N, CA, C and O of each residue as an XYZ file, in Angstrom:
604
protein
N     -51.342    -62.741    146.846
C     -50.211    -63.576    146.151
C     -48.735    -62.847    146.642
O     -48.439    -61.692    146.336
N     -48.018    -63.600    147.323
C     -46.747    -63.296    147.894
C     -45.548    -63.364    147.134
O     -45.241    -64.521    146.849
N     -44.473    -62.144    146.553
C     -43.406    -62.344    145.915
C     -42.262    -63.450    146.738
O     -42.183    -63.376    147.964
N     -41.709    -64.099    146.245
C     -40.715    -64.872    146.810
C     -39.766    -63.617    147.097
O     -39.698    -62.620    146.378
N     -39.177    -63.801    148.059
C     -37.916    -62.944    148.815
C     -36.485    -63.388    148.440
O     -36.216    -64.579    148.600
N     -35.704    -62.701    148.043
C     -34.275    -63.113    147.643
C     -33.776    -63.407    149.022
O     -34.073    -62.836    150.072
N     -32.807    -64.594    148.778
C     -31.574    -64.850    149.843
C     -30.987    -63.916    150.459
O     -31.095    -62.758    150.055
N     -30.322    -64.201    151.451
C     -28.791    -63.251    151.473
C     -28.301    -63.327    150.597
O     -28.256    -62.338    149.864
N     -27.539    -64.822    150.131
C     -26.492    -65.164    149.490
C     -26.905    -64.832    148.054
O     -26.079    -65.195    147.215
N     -28.141    -64.146    147.525
C     -28.309    -64.044    146.181
C     -27.783    -62.428    146.050
O     -28.070    -61.892    144.980
N     -27.210    -61.795    146.812
C     -27.059    -60.292    146.768
C     -25.493    -60.016    147.092
O     -24.822    -60.189    148.109
N     -25.181    -59.493    145.741
C     -23.549    -59.440    145.788
C     -22.864    -58.394    147.161
O     -21.724    -58.525    147.607
N     -23.610    -57.654    147.512
C     -23.443    -56.641    148.664
C     -22.669    -57.644    149.439
O     -21.478    -57.398    149.625
N     -23.345    -59.109    150.078
C     -24.127    -59.960    151.323
C     -22.211    -60.497    151.114
O     -21.337    -60.579    151.977
N     -22.150    -60.764    149.645
C     -20.813    -61.416    149.631
C     -19.683    -60.558    150.100
O     -18.805    -60.918    150.884
N     -19.822    -59.141    149.419
C     -18.532    -58.125    149.768
C     -18.412    -57.983    151.269
O     -17.398    -57.903    151.961
N     -19.631    -57.973    151.590
C     -19.542    -57.863    153.225
C     -19.051    -59.219    153.770
O     -17.885    -59.124    154.153
N     -19.452    -60.164    153.889
C     -18.473    -61.377    153.802
C     -17.079    -61.198    154.180
O     -16.504    -61.104    155.264
N     -16.659    -61.177    152.803
C     -15.494    -60.985    152.470
C     -14.891    -60.302    153.259
O     -14.027    -60.859    153.935
N     -15.103    -59.089    153.412
C     -14.527    -57.721    153.822
C     -14.307    -57.829    155.310
O     -13.304    -57.357    155.845
N     -15.377    -58.537    156.053
C     -15.225    -58.523    157.805
C     -14.332    -59.446    157.746
O     -13.517    -59.233    158.643
N     -13.970    -60.688    156.939
C     -13.132    -61.538    157.419
C     -11.487    -61.104    156.717
O     -10.546    -61.689    157.253
N     -11.204    -60.302    155.778
C     -10.105    -59.857    155.655
C      -9.917    -58.621    156.487
O      -9.002    -58.762    157.298
N     -10.503    -57.468    156.527
C     -10.753    -56.533    157.512
C      -9.967    -57.208    159.025
O      -8.802    -57.010    159.370
N     -10.962    -57.998    159.714
C     -10.885    -58.465    161.058
C      -8.982    -59.224    161.295
O      -8.115    -58.993    162.138
N      -9.028    -60.082    160.173
C      -7.565    -60.636    160.069
C      -6.850    -59.343    160.077
O      -6.310    -59.209    161.175
N      -6.635    -58.376    159.330
C      -5.839    -57.236    158.958
C      -5.741    -56.489    160.413
O      -4.593    -56.265    160.796
N      -6.636    -56.146    161.124
C      -6.777    -55.543    162.279
C      -5.998    -56.078    163.456
O      -5.225    -55.446    164.176
N      -6.399    -57.591    163.542
C      -5.571    -58.435    164.088
C      -3.990    -58.512    164.471
O      -3.347    -58.555    165.519
N      -3.636    -58.505    162.782
C      -1.925    -58.272    162.763
C      -1.365    -56.914    163.146
O      -0.187    -56.732    163.455
N      -2.321    -55.955    163.101
C      -1.674    -54.666    163.379
C      -1.652    -54.252    164.698
O      -0.764    -53.711    165.357
N      -3.015    -54.666    165.031
C      -2.972    -54.661    166.685
C      -2.046    -55.396    167.468
O      -1.720    -55.139    168.627
N      -1.594    -56.446    166.667
C      -0.408    -57.150    167.664
C       0.951    -56.524    167.722
O       1.977    -56.894    168.293
N       0.608    -55.156    166.751
C       2.307    -54.397    166.777
C       1.740    -53.104    167.594
O       2.471    -52.129    167.765
N       0.393    -53.139    168.097
C       0.527    -51.571    169.019
C      -0.132    -50.847    168.475
O      -0.458    -49.849    169.117
N      -0.791    -51.021    166.649
C      -1.688    -49.951    166.646
C      -2.987    -50.270    165.814
O      -2.966    -51.356    165.235
N      -4.367    -49.322    165.632
C      -5.244    -49.911    165.101
C      -5.054    -49.515    163.492
O      -4.029    -48.974    163.077
N      -5.995    -49.803    162.793
C      -6.346    -50.003    161.137
C      -6.320    -48.413    161.030
O      -5.684    -47.833    160.149
N      -7.021    -47.804    161.945
C      -7.173    -46.292    161.614
C      -5.656    -45.718    161.746
O      -5.249    -44.960    160.865
N      -4.820    -46.071    162.831
C      -3.748    -45.491    163.063
C      -2.802    -45.822    161.950
O      -2.135    -44.926    161.432
N      -2.702    -47.248    161.503
C      -1.978    -47.028    160.207
C      -2.433    -46.945    159.063
O      -1.828    -47.420    158.102
N      -3.583    -46.327    158.956
C      -3.725    -45.648    157.310
C      -3.699    -44.174    158.023
O      -4.611    -43.687    157.355
N      -3.283    -43.061    158.949
C      -3.124    -42.622    159.127
C      -1.248    -42.111    158.905
O      -0.701    -41.157    158.352
N      -0.682    -43.489    159.766
C       0.605    -43.379    159.410
C       1.260    -43.661    158.190
O       2.274    -43.024    157.905
N       0.696    -44.773    157.221
C       0.883    -44.718    155.719
C       0.548    -43.414    155.143
O       1.363    -43.029    154.305
N      -0.507    -42.583    155.391
C      -0.469    -41.314    154.859
C       0.940    -40.371    155.321
O       1.741    -39.660    154.715
N       0.787    -40.703    156.410
C       1.627    -39.378    156.753
C       3.519    -39.762    156.436
O       4.406    -38.915    156.544
N       3.747    -41.300    156.025
C       4.654    -41.736    155.032
C       5.150    -41.116    154.018
O       6.256    -40.622    153.796
N       3.882    -41.234    153.236
C       3.823    -40.564    152.103
C       4.017    -39.066    151.653
O       4.504    -38.580    150.633
N       3.337    -38.392    153.030
C       3.326    -36.888    152.777
C       4.209    -36.199    153.196
O       4.487    -35.103    152.711
N       4.952    -36.858    154.416
C       6.282    -36.287    155.134
C       5.471    -35.540    155.899
O       4.303    -35.900    156.045
N       5.928    -34.436    156.484
C       5.428    -33.352    157.449
C       4.567    -32.438    156.759
O       4.671    -31.727    155.760
N       3.450    -32.752    157.836
C       2.114    -32.112    156.963
C       1.186    -31.651    157.998
O       1.196    -32.334    159.022
N       0.372    -30.635    157.971
C      -0.130    -30.009    159.007
C      -1.728    -31.084    159.448
O      -1.964    -31.796    158.471
N      -2.525    -31.272    160.323
C      -3.580    -32.231    160.506
C      -4.433    -31.876    159.396
O      -4.722    -32.838    158.684
N      -4.885    -30.832    159.073
C      -6.164    -30.327    158.196
C      -5.555    -30.977    156.817
O      -6.366    -31.491    156.046
N      -4.414    -30.975    156.535
C      -3.965    -31.647    154.969
C      -4.350    -33.231    155.563
O      -5.215    -33.830    154.924
N      -3.930    -33.714    156.390
C      -4.130    -35.003    156.275
C      -5.649    -35.416    156.698
O      -6.091    -36.389    156.086
N      -6.410    -34.883    157.549
C      -7.923    -34.978    157.412
C      -8.368    -34.760    155.967
O      -9.277    -35.573    155.798
N      -8.204    -34.149    154.973
C      -8.747    -33.739    153.568
C      -8.240    -35.383    153.021
O      -9.027    -36.294    152.763
N      -6.800    -35.454    152.938
C      -6.317    -36.611    151.803
C      -7.127    -37.859    152.436
O      -7.737    -38.553    151.623
N      -7.208    -38.274    154.016
C      -8.301    -39.444    154.522
C      -9.403    -39.113    154.152
O      -9.977    -40.071    153.636
N     -10.185    -37.918    154.164
C     -11.239    -38.224    154.309
C     -12.064    -38.007    155.781
O     -13.238    -38.293    156.018
N     -11.186    -37.483    156.572
C     -11.638    -37.726    157.690
C     -11.872    -36.085    158.582
O     -11.415    -35.065    158.067
N     -12.515    -36.038    159.734
C     -12.603    -34.719    159.840
C     -11.566    -34.399    160.799
O     -10.735    -35.238    161.148
N     -11.592    -32.967    161.324
C     -10.354    -32.797    161.642
C     -10.178    -33.241    163.161
O      -9.080    -33.347    163.707
N     -11.506    -33.506    163.822
C     -11.507    -33.820    165.205
C     -11.104    -35.168    165.338
O     -10.616    -35.490    166.421
N     -11.249    -36.296    164.157
C     -10.840    -37.363    164.407
C      -9.279    -37.517    164.190
O      -8.514    -38.171    164.899
N      -8.959    -36.761    163.035
C      -7.369    -37.299    162.939
C      -6.694    -36.620    164.209
O      -5.712    -37.244    164.610
N      -7.028    -35.424    164.956
C      -6.670    -35.001    166.052
C      -6.678    -36.073    167.038
O      -5.736    -36.313    167.792
N      -7.709    -36.664    167.003
C      -7.628    -38.183    168.083
C      -6.451    -38.871    167.998
O      -5.476    -39.014    168.737
N      -6.902    -39.416    166.499
C      -5.762    -40.574    165.985
C      -4.238    -39.811    166.436
O      -3.460    -40.367    167.211
N      -3.973    -38.509    165.843
C      -2.346    -38.303    166.115
C      -2.092    -37.912    167.476
O      -0.916    -37.922    167.838
N      -2.898    -37.603    168.216
C      -2.926    -37.508    170.057
C      -2.402    -38.907    170.483
O      -1.339    -39.045    171.090
N      -3.355    -40.116    170.067
C      -3.055    -41.153    170.227
C      -1.554    -41.919    170.069
O      -0.932    -42.628    170.860
N      -1.212    -41.405    168.528
C       0.363    -41.796    168.131
C       1.367    -41.119    168.919
O       2.507    -41.517    169.158
N       0.672    -39.784    169.389
C       1.732    -39.311    169.935
C       2.455    -39.734    171.491
O       3.570    -39.719    172.012
N       1.056    -40.109    171.839
C       1.376    -41.298    173.337
C       2.050    -42.326    173.244
O       2.705    -42.831    174.155
N       1.931    -42.775    171.984
C       2.869    -44.007    171.697
C       4.136    -43.943    170.874
O       4.722    -44.903    170.374
N       4.512    -42.499    170.803
C       5.747    -41.906    170.418
C       5.875    -42.339    169.079
O       6.990    -42.422    168.564
N       4.760    -42.645    168.416
C       5.174    -43.096    166.916
C       4.996    -41.704    165.651
O       5.081    -41.883    164.437
N       4.803    -40.694    166.161
C       4.274    -39.118    165.605
C       4.755    -38.241    166.800
O       4.717    -38.456    168.011
N       5.343    -36.906    165.886
C       5.571    -35.736    166.881
C       4.314    -34.678    166.222
O       3.507    -34.769    165.296
N       4.605    -33.799    167.106
C       3.997    -32.426    166.448
C       4.964    -31.249    166.813
O       5.811    -31.106    167.695
N       4.538    -30.518    165.861
C       5.595    -29.399    166.032
C       4.877    -28.060    165.804
O       3.885    -27.948    165.084
N       5.384    -27.186    166.387
C       4.451    -25.763    166.607
C       5.509    -24.614    165.715
O       6.689    -24.299    165.870
N       4.323    -24.141    164.620
C       5.325    -22.855    164.160
C       6.091    -21.699    164.832
O       5.072    -21.075    165.127
N       6.800    -21.144    165.170
C       7.075    -20.601    165.865
C       6.414    -19.151    165.572
O       6.152    -18.759    164.435
N       6.207    -18.493    166.625
C       5.059    -17.255    166.927
C       3.456    -17.665    166.896
O       2.529    -16.942    167.263
N       3.373    -18.880    166.415
C       1.633    -19.086    166.145
C       1.614    -20.549    166.495
O       1.892    -21.359    165.611
N       1.273    -21.008    167.856
C       1.201    -21.880    168.477
C      -0.254    -22.827    167.895
O      -0.418    -24.034    168.076
N      -1.189    -21.897    167.176
C      -2.149    -22.578    166.856
C      -2.046    -23.194    165.501
O      -2.999    -23.824    165.043
N      -0.743    -23.016    164.729
C      -0.208    -23.930    163.467
C       0.853    -24.935    163.798
O       2.019    -24.838    164.182
N      -0.071    -26.087    163.476
C       0.802    -27.861    164.099
C       1.049    -28.130    162.618
O       0.331    -27.898    161.645
N       2.374    -28.736    162.717
C       2.273    -29.949    161.992
C       2.840    -31.242    162.409
O       3.555    -31.178    163.409
N       2.736    -32.023    162.047
C       3.114    -33.363    162.664
C       3.954    -33.943    161.532
O       4.261    -33.391    160.475
N       4.333    -35.431    162.056
C       5.688    -36.191    161.097
C       5.727    -37.386    161.779
O       5.344    -37.183    162.931
N       6.025    -38.576    161.588
C       6.192    -39.770    161.714
C       7.616    -39.136    162.799
O       8.175    -38.059    162.590
N       7.961    -40.047    163.878
C       9.135    -40.215    164.573
C      10.005    -41.354    163.962
O       9.496    -42.103    163.127
N      11.134    -41.489    164.302
C      12.034    -42.557    163.884
C      11.551    -43.908    163.876
O      11.846    -44.799    163.078
N      10.830    -43.951    164.788
C      10.057    -45.413    165.581
C       8.727    -45.411    164.831
O       8.056    -46.441    164.765
N       8.351    -44.306    164.285
C       7.030    -44.687    163.548
C       7.410    -44.495    162.174
O       6.466    -44.629    161.396
N       8.395    -44.250    161.709
C       9.073    -44.495    160.434
C       9.251    -46.420    160.326
O       8.735    -47.250    159.578
N      10.049    -46.505    161.254
C      10.448    -47.812    161.150
C       9.322    -48.787    161.193
O       9.394    -49.943    160.778
N       8.382    -48.282    161.675
C       7.117    -49.517    161.903
C       6.167    -49.307    160.718
O       5.377    -50.201    160.413
N       6.220    -48.150    160.041
C       5.251    -47.994    158.621
C       5.749    -49.504    157.954
O       5.062    -50.513    158.115
N       6.901    -49.512    157.265
C       7.002    -50.852    156.565
C       6.815    -51.987    157.027
O       6.637    -52.777    156.100
N       6.755    -52.589    158.270
C       6.598    -53.562    159.160
C       4.870    -53.667    158.883
O       4.370    -54.784    158.745
N       4.249    -52.766    158.833
C       2.879    -52.467    159.079
C       2.584    -53.026    157.437
O       1.896    -54.042    157.335
N       3.085    -52.386    156.206
C       2.855    -52.443    154.938
C       2.957    -53.863    154.479
O       2.304    -54.299    153.530
N       4.052    -54.776    155.398
C       4.441    -55.809    155.100
C       3.265    -56.752    155.674
O       3.044    -57.903    155.296
N       2.508    -55.994    156.724
C       1.574    -57.068    157.528
C       0.698    -57.023    156.466
O       0.416    -58.127    156.001
N       0.028    -55.770    155.790
C      -0.986    -55.441    154.641
C      -0.755    -56.251    153.611
O      -1.722    -56.733    153.020
N       0.725    -56.588    153.155
C       0.898    -57.491    152.056
C       0.527    -58.905    152.177
O       0.094    -59.694    151.336
N       0.800    -59.039    153.421
C       0.687    -60.976    153.758
C      -0.763    -60.904    153.855
O      -1.237    -62.035    153.743
N      -1.602    -60.053    154.013
C      -3.026    -60.303    154.131
C      -3.280    -60.405    153.426
O      -4.044    -61.365    153.326
N      -3.014    -59.659    152.190
C      -4.211    -59.701    150.418
C      -3.342    -60.998    149.896
O      -3.651    -61.617    148.877
N      -2.237    -61.320    150.712
C      -1.700    -62.857    149.664
C      -2.477    -64.136    150.295
O      -2.893    -65.141    149.718
N      -2.536    -63.790    151.615
C      -3.542    -64.873    152.620
C      -4.987    -64.961    151.813
O      -5.453    -66.057    151.500
N      -5.531    -63.949    151.561
C      -6.824    -63.899    151.417
C      -7.420    -64.006    149.752
O      -8.473    -64.419    149.267
N      -5.910    -63.288    149.062
C      -6.347    -63.269    147.278
C      -4.897    -63.766    146.821
O      -4.519    -63.270    145.760
N      -4.199    -64.480    147.315
C      -3.093    -65.262    146.484
C      -3.361    -65.922    145.537
O      -2.815    -65.948    144.434
N      -4.674    -66.793    146.128
C      -4.728    -67.979    144.924
C      -5.644    -67.176    143.949
O      -6.424    -67.974    143.430
N      -5.831    -66.027    143.543
C      -6.097    -65.465    142.096
C      -4.898    -65.551    141.289
O      -3.712    -65.601    141.615
N      -5.417    -65.556    140.272
C      -4.058    -65.186    138.906
C      -4.228    -63.991    138.769
O      -5.347    -63.494    138.895
N      -3.035    -63.206    138.451
C      -2.394    -61.847    138.017
C      -3.617    -61.171    137.654
O      -4.180    -60.354    138.382
N      -4.008    -61.524    136.533
C      -5.276    -61.116    135.756
C      -6.649    -61.205    136.166
O      -7.601    -60.643    135.624
N      -6.672    -62.000    137.229
C      -8.013    -61.628    137.902
C      -8.284    -61.078    139.167
O      -9.375    -60.801    139.664
N      -6.741    -60.912    139.788
C      -6.922    -59.720    140.634
C      -7.002    -58.785    140.585
O      -7.565    -58.013    141.362
N      -6.024    -58.443    138.911
C      -6.198    -57.052    138.463
C      -7.624    -56.412    137.739
O      -7.837    -55.222    137.505
N      -8.613    -57.686    137.434
C      -9.747    -57.307    137.200
C     -10.505    -57.292    138.495
O     -10.988    -56.162    138.558
N     -10.736    -57.741    139.198
C     -11.360    -57.562    140.493
C     -11.260    -56.092    141.471
O     -12.004    -55.354    142.117
N      -9.967    -56.214    141.134
C      -9.383    -54.645    142.066
C      -9.929    -53.627    140.931
O     -10.203    -52.519    141.391
N     -10.132    -53.773    139.597
C     -10.614    -52.670    138.668
C     -12.290    -52.752    138.921
O     -13.027    -51.770    138.819
N     -12.623    -53.754    139.177
C     -13.940    -53.485    139.285
C     -14.651    -52.937    140.432
O     -15.836    -52.604    140.451
N     -13.835    -52.879    141.358
C     -13.803    -52.141    142.853
C     -13.761    -51.037    142.755
O     -14.454    -50.320    143.476
N     -12.895    -50.522    141.788
C     -12.606    -48.923    141.709
C     -13.333    -48.543    140.778
O     -13.379    -47.320    140.643
N     -13.826    -49.047    140.194
C     -15.363    -48.730    139.063
C     -16.188    -48.300    140.187
O     -16.323    -47.089    140.356
N     -16.843    -49.243    141.096
C     -17.644    -48.647    141.762
C     -17.279    -47.687    142.446
O     -18.133    -46.821    142.633
N     -15.893    -47.480    143.068
C     -15.425    -46.404    143.941
C     -16.044    -44.957    143.396
O     -16.763    -44.187    144.033
N     -15.462    -44.784    141.771
C     -15.267    -44.049    140.929
C     -16.610    -43.473    140.603
O     -16.869    -42.270    140.562
N     -17.612    -44.673    140.327
C     -18.951    -44.209    140.500
C     -19.944    -43.692    141.194
O     -20.859    -43.004    140.741
N     -19.758    -44.051    142.416
C     -19.949    -43.298    143.817
C     -19.371    -41.958    144.100
O     -20.015    -41.098    144.700
N     -18.479    -41.826    143.784
C     -17.709    -40.635    144.120
C     -17.145    -40.599    145.298
O     -16.867    -39.475    145.716
N     -16.836    -41.701    146.103
C     -15.932    -41.920    147.117
C     -14.588    -41.223    147.063
O     -13.756    -41.376    146.170
N     -14.499    -40.610    147.892
C     -13.220    -39.896    148.366
C     -12.494    -40.701    149.839
O     -11.277    -40.880    149.881
N     -13.294    -41.083    150.846
C     -12.539    -41.227    151.884
C     -11.984    -42.361    152.199
O     -12.493    -43.401    151.781
N     -11.121    -42.383    152.796
C     -10.112    -43.715    152.759
C     -10.419    -44.808    154.128
O     -10.103    -44.659    155.309
N     -11.003    -45.707    153.592
C     -11.720    -46.930    154.681
C     -10.389    -47.233    155.981
O      -9.384    -47.915    155.779
N     -10.642    -46.715    156.940
C     -10.341    -46.894    158.043
C     -10.811    -47.767    159.238
O     -10.194    -47.652    160.297
N     -11.924    -48.688    159.148
C     -12.359    -49.405    159.759
C     -12.614    -50.666    159.130
O     -13.128    -51.583    159.771
């Protein structure tokens, strides 16, 4: 006797992934049209809030490895959106900050994030959206997740 198998559509995870993929891909296209990846946007947004910081602090706040942050910083430096500074007398200790161009770009990208949210979730009533976010935040809290989503 075989048990009937649940359908893909029976799983909440299926629907979360379905929605997440479409929302994430649409946002990725929007920020990539401005010359950055989603991971670079996440780092730039974090840097905007943190101000001048060292890469280790940024890695910890985002939940990425120091190596991954270093690669993102290097790419953003090449794009002239981030600048590195060394402490005099200790070239091993570096800080990073947004360049003027990076500081101008962050609000533009933030508006794209807002636009993306409106596009996909604007039909929700404010209380529905608040409840939806609350449920998702509860899942994050219960799982103990700390890393910011960058992909």
